[in-house]
N, C-alpha and C positions, 0 to 999 in steps of 0.2 A: 258593394265592394267585397272582394274575396279576402278572406282572412288568411294571412301568411302561414299560420300554423296548419290550417286545413290543406292549403296548397302543398306544403311540405309533406304531410301525411299521405296525400293522394299521390304525390311523386314517388314516395317511398313504396307504396302499395304497387304502383305501376312498375317500378324497378324490380321488386320482388317477383311479380308476375312474369316480367320479361326474362329474369334469370331462370325461373322454373321452366318456361317455355323453351329457352335455349338449351337447358339441361336435357329436357325430353328430346329435343331435336338431335342433340349430340348422341344420346343413348340410342335412338332409332337409326341414326346414320351409321353408328358403329355396328349395330346388329345387321343392317343391310350390307355393310362392307364385309362382315364376317361370313354372311350367307353367300355373297358373291365369291369370296375367296374359297369357301368350301366347295361351291359349285365348280369353280375353275379347277380345283384339285381333283374332284371326281371325274371331270371331263378329261383331264390329263391322264388319270389312271385308266379310264375306259379306253382312251386312244392307245395307250401303251399296251394294254391287253389285246386290243384289236391287231396291233402290229407284231404280236408275238410270232417269231419265225417258226415254221413247221418243216419237218424233215422226214425223209424216208432213209432207211439205213439197212445195210445187209453185209454179210460176209460171203465172199465168193472164192472159189478155187481158181488159181491162176497157174498157167504153164503146166497143164495136165496134172494138177494136184501137187505140184512141187512146193507151192506156198499159198498163203491165203491173203486176201486183201479186204480190209474193212472200208466200205464206202458210205459216204453221207451225202445225200442229195437235198439241196434247198428246194422246197416245194412251195414256199410262200413267195409273194411278189416283190419284196424289197431286197435290194442288194445288202450283203453283210460285209462289214469291214474286216471281220475275222471271226473264227470259231475256235473254241478250245473244247476238246472232247476228253472226258474222263470216264473210265470204266468203273462204275460205282457199285454194281451188283453183279454177281455171277463169278464163276471161277473157270480157270482153264483157258482164258483168252488174255493176251497182253500184246502191246505194241512191240515190234522188233526194234531193238536199240540201234543207234547209229544212223537212223533215217532223219530227214529234215523234219523239225517240229516236235520231235519226241524228247520228253524230259525223263530221265531215268531216276528212279527213287533208290535211295541207299539200301542195298541188300534185298530188294524185292523186284517184282516184275514191273515193267514200264506200263503204267496205267493212264498216263496223261500225254496228250498230243495236241498240237495246235496247227492252224493253217490260215493263210490269208489269200486264198484263191489259187487256181491252177495255173501252171505255166508262167509264173512270175506276175500274174495279175494282182492288183492291190485289193480287189474286192471279190466276193463270191456272188455270182449272178444267179438269178432265179433259174432253176432246173440244172444248175451246175453241180457236178460231183467233186468232192474232195476225198482223197483216199490215203490210207496208211497200210503198210504191210503189218500183219498180225501173226502171232504164233499161237497155235492151239496145242494144249497139253491135256493129259489125262490126270485125274478125272476133270471133266468140264461140264458146265451147266448146259442145258438145251437152249437157254435164253439168258442174255446178259442185258443190263440196263446201262445206258450211257447218260451222263449229264452233259448236255451241250450248252456251253456258255457262249453267247454270241453278242455282237455289238453292231448297232446301226446308228450312225450319226451321234455317237456318245451315249445312246440309250443301251442298256444291258438287259439281257434275258438269260434265265437258266431253264432249260427244257429237258425233261426226261424222255428218252427215246428207247423203246425195247428193240432188241436185235436177236433174231433167231441164229443159233450157232449150228453149223453143219455137223451132222453125225459122222462117225468114222466111215470112210468108204467101205463098202461091202467087198469081201474077197470072193464072193460067189458070183 
């Protein structure tokens, strides 16, 4: 016959062992969950980086040199909901005030412009150009840098784009 005291001790030992095993299981489950979350975050970051929009940009003379236009062409594959362009480095180039999408700063040149597609389109398609009229003044840098802020389906990117600035037309 089993002794009731020994049965109680055995039950206690088994209970303690079961608690320890379930604690270890919870610990390893939590570690596995954290690792899966970290992997998902890394994958989302990688995907975001892969989707970073790319651009070509330039400044061209228009109307036989009467004025200049800054153009930005989307060279990546996904449509953009909008872009915001800011001249962040370089001197002597600013957006012409009074045009669609240009925000003027108090007391300084207009260095910020935005657009959401050409001809009333709600998006900017791959290989599409968006343009703004710009003013060139002296002295000016031979290259400026734009910070292009763009949006695709709620995801946001900031991309720096270098732009060559035309030299003064030669009089010779």
